[in-house]
C-alpha positions as CSV (number, residue, x, y, z in Angstrom):
1,M,0.0,0.0,0.0
2,F,2.8,2.4,0.9
3,K,4.6,1.7,-2.4
4,Q,1.4,2.4,-4.4
5,R,0.8,5.7,-2.5
6,L,4.5,6.7,-3.2
7,F,4.1,5.8,-6.9
8,L,0.9,8.0,-7.0
9,F,2.8,10.9,-5.5
10,F,5.6,10.3,-8.1
11,I,3.1,10.4,-10.9
12,L,1.3,13.5,-9.7
13,F,4.7,15.3,-9.2
14,F,5.6,14.8,-12.8
15,Y,2.1,15.4,-14.1
16,L,2.2,18.8,-12.6
17,L,5.8,19.5,-13.5
18,I,5.4,18.6,-17.2
19,R,2.3,20.7,-17.6
20,L,2.9,23.7,-15.4
21,T,6.3,24.4,-16.8
22,P,5.1,25.7,-20.3
23,L,2.3,27.6,-18.5
24,L,4.7,29.4,-16.3
25,F,6.8,30.5,-19.3
26,H,3.7,31.2,-21.5
27,D,5.1,28.8,-24.0
28,V,1.7,27.5,-25.2
29,V,0.0,27.2,-28.6
30,Y,-1.5,30.5,-29.6
31,T,-2.8,30.7,-33.1
32,Y,-5.7,32.0,-35.2
33,D,-8.2,29.7,-33.5
34,Q,-7.3,30.8,-30.0
35,G,-7.3,34.5,-30.9
36,R,-10.7,34.1,-32.6
37,D,-12.2,32.3,-29.6
38,F,-10.8,34.7,-27.0
39,L,-12.2,37.6,-29.1
40,K,-15.6,36.0,-29.3
41,T,-15.6,35.4,-25.6
42,A,-14.8,39.1,-25.0
43,E,-17.6,40.0,-27.4
44,V,-20.1,37.9,-25.3
45,F,-19.0,39.0,-21.9
46,L,-17.4,42.4,-22.4
47,Y,-19.8,43.8,-25.0
48,K,-22.8,41.8,-23.7
49,N,-23.4,40.2,-27.1
50,P,-24.5,36.6,-26.6
51,T,-24.2,33.9,-29.3
52,F,-26.0,30.6,-30.0
53,I,-23.3,29.0,-32.2
54,G,-19.6,28.2,-31.6
55,P,-16.5,27.9,-33.9
56,T,-16.7,26.6,-37.4
57,T,-16.4,22.9,-38.3
58,G,-14.8,21.2,-41.2
59,I,-18.0,21.6,-43.2
60,M,-18.8,25.2,-44.4
61,G,-22.0,26.5,-42.8
62,L,-21.9,24.1,-39.8
63,Y,-20.7,25.1,-36.3
64,H,-19.7,23.6,-33.0
65,G,-21.8,24.5,-30.0
66,A,-21.8,27.9,-28.3
67,W,-21.1,26.3,-24.8
68,W,-17.4,26.7,-25.5
69,Y,-17.5,30.5,-25.4
70,Y,-19.5,30.5,-22.2
71,L,-17.0,28.1,-20.5
72,L,-14.2,30.4,-21.6
73,G,-16.1,33.2,-19.9
74,I,-15.1,31.7,-16.5
75,P,-11.3,32.4,-16.8
76,F,-12.1,35.6,-18.8
77,L,-14.1,37.1,-16.0
78,L,-11.9,35.8,-13.2
79,S,-8.7,37.1,-14.8
80,K,-10.1,40.2,-16.5
81,G,-9.2,38.8,-19.9
82,N,-5.6,37.6,-19.2
83,P,-4.9,35.2,-22.1
84,I,-2.8,32.8,-20.0
85,A,-5.8,32.3,-17.7
86,F,-7.6,30.4,-20.5
87,Y,-4.7,27.9,-20.5
88,Y,-4.7,27.5,-16.7
89,F,-8.4,26.8,-16.9
90,V,-8.0,24.0,-19.4
91,F,-5.1,22.6,-17.3
92,L,-7.3,22.5,-14.1
93,I,-10.2,20.9,-15.9
94,N,-7.9,18.2,-17.4
95,L,-6.3,17.6,-14.0
96,F,-9.7,17.2,-12.4
97,I,-11.1,14.8,-15.0
98,N,-7.9,12.7,-15.0
99,L,-7.9,12.4,-11.2
100,L,-11.6,11.5,-11.4
101,F,-10.9,8.9,-14.1
102,F,-8.2,7.5,-12.0
103,Y,-10.6,7.3,-9.0
104,F,-13.2,5.3,-11.0
105,L,-10.6,3.0,-12.5
106,K,-9.4,2.3,-9.0
107,K,-13.0,1.6,-7.8
108,I,-14.0,-0.5,-10.8
109,F,-10.8,-2.5,-11.2
110,N,-7.9,-2.0,-8.7
111,E,-5.3,0.5,-7.7
112,K,-2.5,-1.2,-9.6
113,I,-4.4,-0.9,-13.0
114,A,-5.5,2.6,-12.2
115,L,-1.9,3.7,-11.4
116,F,-0.5,2.2,-14.5
117,L,-3.0,3.9,-16.8
118,F,-2.7,7.2,-15.0
119,F,1.1,6.8,-15.5
120,L,0.5,6.5,-19.3
121,I,-1.7,9.6,-19.3
122,T,0.9,11.5,-17.4
123,F,3.8,10.8,-19.8
124,S,1.7,10.6,-23.0
125,P,2.7,13.4,-25.5
126,Y,-1.0,13.5,-26.6
127,F,-2.4,14.0,-23.1
128,I,0.4,16.4,-22.2
129,G,-0.4,18.6,-25.2
130,K,-4.1,18.6,-24.6
131,S,-3.7,19.6,-20.9
132,T,-2.6,23.1,-22.0
133,F,-4.4,23.4,-25.4
134,V,-7.3,25.8,-25.5
135,G,-9.7,24.4,-28.1
136,N,-13.4,23.5,-28.0
137,T,-12.6,19.8,-28.7
138,T,-10.7,19.4,-25.4
139,F,-14.0,19.7,-23.6
140,V,-15.1,16.4,-25.2
141,F,-13.0,14.7,-22.6
142,P,-15.2,15.0,-19.4
143,F,-18.3,14.0,-21.3
144,L,-16.7,11.1,-23.1
145,I,-15.4,9.8,-19.8
146,L,-18.9,10.2,-18.4
147,F,-20.4,8.4,-21.4
148,I,-17.9,5.5,-20.9
149,L,-18.6,5.2,-17.2
150,L,-22.3,5.4,-17.5
151,N,-22.5,2.6,-20.1
152,F,-20.3,0.5,-17.9
153,F,-22.6,0.9,-14.9
154,I,-25.7,0.2,-17.1
155,L,-24.2,-3.0,-18.6
156,E,-22.4,-4.4,-15.6
157,K,-24.2,-3.0,-12.5
158,K,-27.7,-3.1,-14.0
159,Q,-28.4,0.5,-13.2
160,E,-31.1,2.2,-15.1
161,N,-32.4,5.0,-12.9
162,N,-33.8,8.2,-14.6
163,K,-30.8,10.3,-13.4
164,L,-28.3,8.0,-15.0
165,L,-30.1,7.8,-18.3
166,F,-30.5,11.5,-18.4
167,L,-26.8,12.0,-17.7
168,L,-26.0,9.6,-20.5
169,G,-28.1,11.7,-22.9
170,L,-26.3,14.9,-21.7
171,S,-22.9,13.3,-22.3
172,L,-23.9,12.5,-25.9
173,G,-25.4,15.9,-26.5
174,F,-22.3,17.8,-25.1
175,I,-19.9,15.6,-27.1
176,F,-21.9,16.6,-30.2
177,E,-21.7,20.3,-29.2
178,F,-18.0,20.4,-28.4
179,E,-16.9,18.3,-31.4
180,F,-19.6,18.2,-34.1
181,G,-18.0,15.4,-36.1
182,F,-17.5,13.1,-33.1
183,G,-21.1,13.5,-31.9
184,F,-22.5,13.3,-35.4
185,L,-21.0,9.8,-35.8
186,L,-21.2,8.6,-32.2
187,I,-24.9,9.2,-31.6
188,P,-26.2,7.1,-34.5
189,L,-23.6,4.4,-33.7
190,Y,-24.8,4.3,-30.1
191,F,-28.4,3.8,-31.2
192,L,-27.3,1.0,-33.4
193,L,-25.5,-0.6,-30.5
194,I,-28.7,-0.3,-28.4
195,F,-30.4,-2.6,-30.8
196,L,-27.4,-5.0,-30.9
197,F,-27.1,-5.4,-27.1
198,K,-29.9,-7.1,-25.3
199,D,-29.3,-5.4,-22.0
200,L,-29.4,-2.0,-23.7
201,R,-32.6,-2.9,-25.7
202,K,-34.4,-3.8,-22.5
203,I,-33.7,-0.4,-21.1
204,F,-34.0,2.0,-24.0
205,L,-36.9,0.4,-25.8
206,K,-39.1,1.4,-22.8
207,F,-40.8,4.6,-24.0
208,K,-40.1,6.5,-20.7
209,N,-36.4,5.6,-20.7
210,F,-36.0,6.5,-24.4
211,I,-37.7,9.9,-23.9
212,I,-35.3,10.6,-20.9
213,L,-32.3,9.8,-23.1
214,I,-33.5,12.0,-26.0
215,L,-34.3,14.9,-23.5
216,G,-30.7,14.6,-22.2
217,I,-29.3,14.8,-25.8
218,F,-31.6,17.7,-26.7
219,I,-30.8,20.0,-23.7
220,P,-27.2,20.8,-24.8
221,I,-28.3,21.6,-28.3
222,I,-30.9,24.2,-27.2
223,P,-28.7,27.1,-28.2
224,R,-28.1,25.6,-31.6
225,F,-31.9,25.0,-31.9
226,L,-32.6,28.6,-31.1
227,F,-30.1,29.7,-33.7
228,E,-31.8,27.5,-36.2
229,L,-35.3,28.9,-35.4
230,K,-34.0,32.4,-35.8
231,N,-32.2,31.7,-39.1
232,G,-34.6,29.4,-40.9
233,F,-32.8,26.2,-40.0
234,I,-29.8,27.2,-42.1
235,Q,-27.4,24.6,-40.6
236,T,-30.0,21.9,-40.9
237,Q,-30.4,22.6,-44.6
238,T,-26.7,22.7,-45.0
239,L,-26.2,19.3,-43.4
240,I,-29.1,17.7,-45.4
241,N,-27.6,19.1,-48.6
242,Y,-24.2,17.9,-47.6
243,L,-25.5,14.4,-46.9
244,I,-27.5,14.2,-50.2
245,K,-24.8,15.8,-52.4
246,P,-21.6,16.1,-50.4
247,H,-19.0,18.6,-51.6
248,Y,-15.5,17.4,-50.8
249,F,-12.4,19.6,-50.6
250,N,-10.2,16.6,-51.0
251,P,-12.1,13.7,-52.5
252,K,-10.4,10.2,-52.4
253,P,-11.2,6.7,-53.6
254,F,-12.4,4.3,-50.9
255,D,-9.1,2.4,-50.6
256,Q,-7.3,5.7,-49.8
257,I,-10.0,6.7,-47.4
258,F,-9.7,3.3,-45.6
259,N,-5.9,3.6,-45.5
260,D,-6.2,7.1,-44.1
261,R,-8.6,6.1,-41.4
262,L,-6.5,3.1,-40.5
263,L,-3.5,5.3,-40.0
264,T,-5.5,7.7,-38.0
265,F,-6.7,5.0,-35.6
266,I,-3.2,3.6,-35.3
267,D,-2.2,7.1,-34.3
268,Y,-4.9,7.1,-31.7
269,V,-3.8,3.9,-30.0
270,K,-0.1,4.6,-30.1
271,G,-0.6,8.2,-29.0
272,I,-1.0,7.0,-25.4
273,F,2.7,6.1,-25.3
274,N,5.7,8.3,-25.4
275,H,7.5,6.2,-28.0
276,P,6.2,4.2,-31.0
277,L,8.4,1.2,-30.2
278,I,6.9,1.0,-26.7
279,A,3.4,1.1,-28.2
280,F,4.3,-1.7,-30.7
281,I,5.7,-4.0,-27.9
282,F,2.7,-3.3,-25.7
283,Y,0.0,-3.9,-28.3
284,F,1.8,-7.0,-29.7
285,F,1.4,-8.5,-26.2
286,V,-2.1,-7.3,-25.8
287,F,-3.4,-8.5,-29.1
288,K,-1.6,-11.8,-28.6
289,N,-3.6,-12.4,-25.4
290,L,-6.9,-10.6,-26.3
291,C,-8.6,-13.5,-28.0
292,S,-7.8,-15.9,-25.2
293,S,-9.7,-13.7,-22.8
294,F,-13.0,-14.5,-24.6
295,K,-12.5,-18.2,-24.7
296,K,-12.9,-18.4,-21.0
297,E,-16.4,-18.6,-19.6
298,N,-15.5,-16.6,-16.5
299,V,-14.6,-13.4,-18.2
300,V,-15.2,-10.5,-15.8
301,Y,-17.2,-7.6,-17.2
302,K,-17.7,-9.5,-20.5
303,K,-20.7,-7.3,-21.6
304,A,-18.7,-4.1,-21.2
305,Y,-15.7,-5.7,-22.8
306,S,-17.7,-6.6,-25.9
307,F,-19.6,-3.2,-25.9
308,F,-16.5,-1.0,-25.8
309,I,-14.5,-3.0,-28.3
310,L,-17.4,-2.9,-30.7
311,L,-17.9,0.8,-30.1
312,F,-14.2,1.4,-31.0
313,F,-14.4,-0.6,-34.2
314,G,-17.8,0.9,-35.0
315,L,-16.3,4.4,-34.8
316,F,-13.7,3.2,-37.3
317,V,-16.3,1.9,-39.7
318,F,-18.4,5.0,-39.4
319,A,-15.3,7.2,-40.0
320,N,-15.0,5.5,-43.4
321,F,-18.3,6.9,-44.5
322,Y,-16.9,10.4,-44.4
323,G,-15.2,11.0,-47.8
324,D,-13.3,14.2,-47.1
325,N,-10.3,15.0,-44.9
326,F,-10.7,13.3,-41.5
327,W,-8.7,15.3,-39.1
328,R,-7.4,13.6,-35.9
329,Y,-9.4,15.8,-33.6
330,Y,-12.7,14.6,-35.1
331,Y,-12.5,11.8,-32.5
332,E,-10.8,13.9,-29.8
333,G,-10.5,12.0,-26.6
334,I,-11.0,8.5,-28.1
335,E,-7.8,7.6,-26.3
336,Y,-9.8,7.4,-23.1
337,L,-11.9,4.7,-24.7
338,V,-8.7,2.8,-25.6
339,I,-7.5,3.2,-22.0
340,F,-10.8,1.9,-20.6
341,I,-10.6,-1.2,-22.9
342,L,-7.0,-1.7,-21.7
343,A,-8.3,-1.6,-18.1
344,L,-10.8,-4.3,-18.9
345,F,-8.1,-6.4,-20.5
346,F,-5.7,-6.0,-17.6
347,Y,-8.5,-6.9,-15.1
348,Q,-8.8,-10.3,-16.8
349,K,-5.1,-10.9,-16.5
350,K,-4.5,-9.3,-13.1
351,E,-3.0,-12.5,-11.7
352,S,-0.6,-13.1,-14.6
353,P,3.1,-12.7,-13.9
354,L,3.6,-11.6,-17.5
355,I,1.3,-8.7,-16.9
356,N,3.4,-7.6,-14.0
357,K,6.5,-7.8,-16.2
358,L,4.9,-5.9,-19.0
359,I,3.7,-3.1,-16.7
360,N,7.1,-2.8,-15.1
361,F,8.8,-2.8,-18.5
362,I,6.5,-0.1,-19.8
363,V,6.9,2.1,-16.7
364,I,10.7,1.9,-16.6
365,V,11.3,2.4,-20.3
366,S,8.7,5.2,-20.7
367,F,10.2,7.1,-17.8
368,F,13.7,6.6,-19.2
369,I,12.6,8.0,-22.6
370,F,10.9,10.9,-20.8
371,I,14.1,11.8,-19.0
372,V,16.1,11.6,-22.2
373,N,13.7,13.8,-24.1
374,F,12.3,16.2,-21.6
375,S,13.7,19.7,-21.2
376,L,12.6,21.4,-18.0
377,K,12.9,25.0,-19.3
378,P,11.2,25.7,-22.7
379,N,13.2,27.6,-25.3
380,V,10.9,30.6,-25.2
381,E,13.4,32.6,-27.5
382,K,12.3,30.2,-30.3
383,S,8.6,29.8,-29.3
384,T,5.9,30.5,-31.9
385,G,3.3,30.5,-29.1
386,L,1.8,33.0,-26.7
387,I,5.1,34.3,-25.2
388,T,6.4,35.6,-28.5
389,R,3.1,37.4,-29.4
390,E,3.1,39.0,-26.0
391,R,6.7,40.1,-26.3
392,I,5.9,41.7,-29.7
393,V,2.9,43.6,-28.4
394,N,4.8,44.7,-25.3
395,F,7.8,45.9,-27.4
396,I,5.5,48.1,-29.5
397,L,3.8,49.6,-26.5
398,E,7.1,50.3,-24.8
399,Q,8.4,52.1,-27.8
400,E,5.3,53.9,-28.8
401,K,4.9,57.5,-27.4
402,D,1.2,58.0,-27.9
403,L,-0.6,54.9,-26.7
404,N,-4.0,56.5,-27.4
405,N,-3.5,56.9,-31.1
406,Y,-1.1,54.7,-33.0
407,C,-1.1,52.5,-36.0
408,V,-0.3,48.8,-36.3
409,I,-0.6,46.7,-39.5
410,V,-0.1,42.9,-39.3
411,Y,0.8,40.3,-41.8
412,T,0.1,36.7,-40.6
413,P,-0.4,33.7,-42.9
414,P,-4.0,33.1,-41.8
415,A,-4.8,36.6,-43.1
416,I,-6.9,37.7,-40.1
417,P,-4.7,38.7,-37.1
418,Y,-7.0,37.6,-34.3
419,T,-3.9,36.7,-32.2
420,Y,-2.7,40.3,-32.0
421,D,-6.2,41.8,-32.0
422,Y,-6.9,40.0,-28.7
423,L,-3.6,40.9,-27.1
424,F,-4.1,44.6,-27.9
425,L,-7.7,44.3,-26.6
426,Y,-6.3,42.9,-23.4
427,Q,-3.9,45.8,-23.0
428,E,-6.9,48.1,-23.5
429,M,-8.9,46.2,-20.8
430,K,-5.9,46.7,-18.5
431,G,-6.0,50.4,-19.2
432,R,-2.5,50.4,-20.5
433,A,-3.1,51.5,-24.1
434,K,-5.9,51.9,-26.6
435,K,-6.3,49.4,-29.4
436,P,-4.3,50.4,-32.5
437,I,-5.8,51.4,-35.8
438,N,-4.6,50.3,-39.2
439,N,-4.3,53.7,-40.7
440,W,-1.1,55.7,-40.5
441,V,-0.8,58.2,-37.7
442,N,1.4,61.2,-38.1
443,N,3.0,59.5,-41.2
444,Q,4.1,56.6,-39.0
445,C,3.0,53.0,-38.5
446,W,4.2,49.8,-37.0
447,Y,4.3,46.6,-39.1
448,I,4.3,43.1,-37.7
449,I,5.3,40.8,-40.5
450,E,5.4,37.1,-39.6
451,K,7.3,34.5,-41.6
452,D,5.4,32.4,-44.1
453,D,6.4,29.1,-45.6
454,I,5.0,30.4,-48.9
455,K,7.6,33.1,-49.4
456,I,6.1,34.6,-52.5
457,R,2.8,35.3,-50.7
458,R,4.7,37.2,-48.0
459,E,6.7,39.1,-50.6
460,N,3.6,40.1,-52.5
461,W,1.9,41.4,-49.4
462,I,4.9,43.5,-48.5
463,K,5.0,44.8,-52.1
464,N,1.4,45.8,-52.0
465,N,1.1,47.1,-48.4
466,V,4.4,48.7,-47.4
467,P,4.9,52.2,-49.0
468,K,8.1,52.3,-51.1
469,N,8.9,55.7,-50.0
470,S,8.9,54.8,-46.3
471,K,12.0,54.6,-44.1
472,T,12.6,52.4,-41.1
473,I,12.8,54.1,-37.7
474,I,12.8,51.0,-35.5
475,R,13.5,47.3,-36.4
476,K,13.3,44.3,-34.1
477,N,13.2,40.5,-34.9
478,F,11.3,38.1,-32.7
479,F,12.1,34.5,-33.9
480,D,9.3,34.1,-36.5
481,A,8.3,37.7,-36.9
482,E,9.9,41.0,-38.0
483,I,8.7,44.3,-36.3
484,V,9.4,47.6,-37.9
485,K,8.2,51.1,-37.4
486,L,8.0,53.0,-40.7
487,E,7.8,56.7,-41.4
488,I,6.8,58.5,-44.6
489,E,8.7,61.7,-45.0
490,K,6.4,64.8,-45.1
491,I,6.4,66.6,-48.4
């Protein structure tokens, strides 16, 4: 018992160390998407302009749910708009759900299995990245975990009270709202599985239970429904038209689609580990022993085992029906489903000496690889994240004499400079400076020109937007961006 508690302390120490280090240095992902979402949150809470839809999806005219912006309102209001607060908020949410997941794994299975899987989450590059990534898809995690646990209790503990069924519906509805693609494929698949599993049929083919489930699904999509009522069901029409006559940005033959989805799912299962070789050794052993588990009559949690494996492969099959680019985040958090399946597998083999050797091997080698690769202090001088954008804005404000009336023009490859727009807005909220304008003031203007992999595009923008008769007053380079203050001589 003491060793297990010590190991838990060891895991928690590195969990916090790995994730808090980039937060402390502001070395976090800050792109077009984050800037857009922060600005929209400011619009909702600062300018009192509520919205019923969220960010755009991969299909033009369809949107994720608006709940994302209202959740971001929590760190926005508490920190008065500080951009790093959004990242701490996501970190805390992830910490809470991972500890909760560990708790239920311990209660359902045992502490050894829970500790091992929590160890994998702690050192997984995927889970590390998502712990400090501000994006609507990361909020699929708590509801996917809820969906997994509720189905386990329904199948194995024979629980079917109204509260549980309602929560199950809520979990499906919120998954749909935070990642449209995941929910759009998961919900019909789940209804198909209801018909395939006798225990689920007994519950959900009762009219009352079915209505409770549907009500739970519907409540999260109420803002979307209100948007549809107001706008003539524009998203619904877009989706129907897409299903009848899909327009693909990157159409592929089925063999390429299948190969693409297969590689994506391989990435899902190996993303839990911090090295591909470890993943290969681990899954080779698991698959070698997986079939033998079902040959025994005394398989523990066999219904849940069958359900979650079928759910995983069902998601793969359904993904093949989507003929366009299938981005990895469409099934954001599916790794938790893989982890729960692994927990079920290990529980069948908990007395096997080979399992102990496998676990010890994975723990030792994974930690060794982490020590070799991990650098405690990020190289913020070469960061393309929040820290660099903050330094650029601070540099301009430190050099500018009139902070109430100054010009800043930005070139960034995504075209719309949401990243800088929000940082300047935050400085205005702090009372430090007004937001800049993009018209020259007193024949002077600051230019922020980021690098672009398509060099000709950057060169053409400079040619068309920087006056030829201007001269440079101040110049400063920030890793991936050049900052200049230009002046046009008065005639």
